[in-house]
C-alpha positions, 0 to 999 in steps of 0.5 A, a space after each residue: 485453537 485459532 490457526 494463524 498464518 504468518 506471511 513474511 518477506 525474508 528480502 524485507 528492509 526491515 526482515 530480522 529473522 530473531 524479532 520474527 521468532 520472538 513474534 512467533 513465540 508471542 502469537 503461540 504463547 497466546 494461543 494461536 497455532 502458527 504456520 510462518 510462511 515466506 514470501 520472498 518472490 511475490 509467491 505466496 503459497 497459503 492453506 486458506 482454513 486459517 483463521 486469521 492471516 498475519 503478515 509480517 513485513 509492508 505494502 508490498 506483501 499485504 498485496 502479495 498475501 490478498 492476491 495470493 488468497 484470492 476470494 478467500 481475501 474477504 473472508 479471511 481476516 488480516 493484521 499486520 506486524 509493520 516491518 516492511 520498507 513501508 508500512 503505508 496501512 499498519 499505520 494508519 491501523 495503528 500496529 505496532 513493531 512491539 511483538 508483547 504489545 501487538 499481540 495484546 491488542 491482536 487477542 483484544 480485538 480478535 476476542 471483540 469479534 468481526 463487527 469491531 474490525 475494520 473493513 476496507 473495500 479493495 480497489 484493483 488495477 487489472 488482477 493486482 490489488 492495491 491495498 495502499 496506493 499506487 502512482 505514475 510520473 517520476 517517483 514510479 519511474 524512481 521506485 522501477 530503479 530502486 536497488 534490492 540489495 539496498 533496498 535490504 540494507 538501508 529501507 526507504 531511503 532506498 528510494 530517495 537514493 533512486 530518486 535523486 539518481 534521476 534528478 540530472 535526466 527527470 523525467 517528464 510525460 503526459 498521461 491520459 485518465 478518465 473515469 467516474 467520480 465518487 458521485 458518478 460523474 464522468 471526468 478525464 484529465 491529462 498530467 504529468 505525475 498521477 497518484 491514487 490511494 486508498 489509505 491515509 498516507 503516501 509515501 511514509 507520513 504524508 497525507 495528500 487527501 484529507 478524504 483519503 482512508 481504508 474505510 472508504 469505498 473510493 479513491 482518491 485521485 491527486 493530478 499535477 498537470 506539471 511535474 517538474 523537479 520544483 514541483 515536485 519538491 514543492 508537493 513533498 514540502 507541502 504534504 509535509 507542512 500539511 498544508 492544503 495541496 489543492 487549495 494552493 493549487 499544487 494539485 488537483 484531487 477528485 475522489 473516484 470509484 474507477 479510473 481508466 489510463 491510455 498506456 504509456 512508457 513510464 512504469 507503474 508503482 503498485 503499494 511501493 513496488 515496480 510494475 509494468 506498463 499498464 493499459 487499463 483500469 482502477 476498479 472495485 474488487 468487489 471484496 472486502 478486507 477486513 482488519 483485525 485492530 
C-alpha cells in the first residue's frame, strides 16, 4: 500500500472539511494509506517516508509543502487537489476538484510510472520556492493588503477588493533588476511593475507569455516601464483577450534563467502570498519537482 501524505490548508478560500473527508475516503478506497497534515500557518510537518504527497489547496500551500520537503522535494512526487484561492499549477496540469474523477486520474498516472509524470524545474527567491509566479508592483501591494477573513469568505475576489482599495493612492515605484537571459546574455531593466512566471498562468486563467510553462528550465519575465491605473487595466484586458502583450507594446517579455533585484520598498508576492521586501535573486533551486498526472 502506497503511503500518501495529504497536506491541506484549513484557512484557504476553498477549504471545506466535508469535501476533504470525501477525498480521504476516495484515496483510501483506491489503495493509498492516507495521512492528513494541516498547513494553517505555513508550517508543514511532513514525514519524508511518504511515497507521494498530495496538496489539498492552492499555490501557497503547494509552495509551503515544497519548502517543508527541502531536498526531498526532488525525490517525493506531488499531486494537487485544486481547492485553494488560486490554483495556477493545478490549472496548468489539468487536476480536477471532483474526488472520484481526481482519484481515477491519479491512480492511472501512478500506475503509469515516473516516466509519464510532469517534471518541473524549481526556482527560488532566496530560500523561498516559487512554484507558479512572483510579482512586484501595484498587484503585490494589493496582495499585502488582502484580508485573511475576507479571503476565506470570497476567495480570489479578496485580491480584487484589495486592488480597488488602493485606486485613490495608486503606488508607483521604479524597480531595478538585471540577470541572465536563457541564451546566456546579460540584461538589465528598470520597471514599475514586474511579473515572473514559472507556470503558464497568472492571476487565474490569464497567459502573459506563450512560452511560460512548468516544464521549462527558464522563467518568463514580464516588465511594465510605466504601471499606471490605465496601463494596468489595459494589460489585464489584453491578457484576458489573449493578445500578445509585447507585440502591442504593453509590456516587455524576456525568457530568463536568473534575476537579481535591488532592494525595494514595494512588497513582493510569491504564489499569491505577501513576503517582505527582498534584496536578492531568483535562480534555479537545483531541484526538479515531479507531478503525478
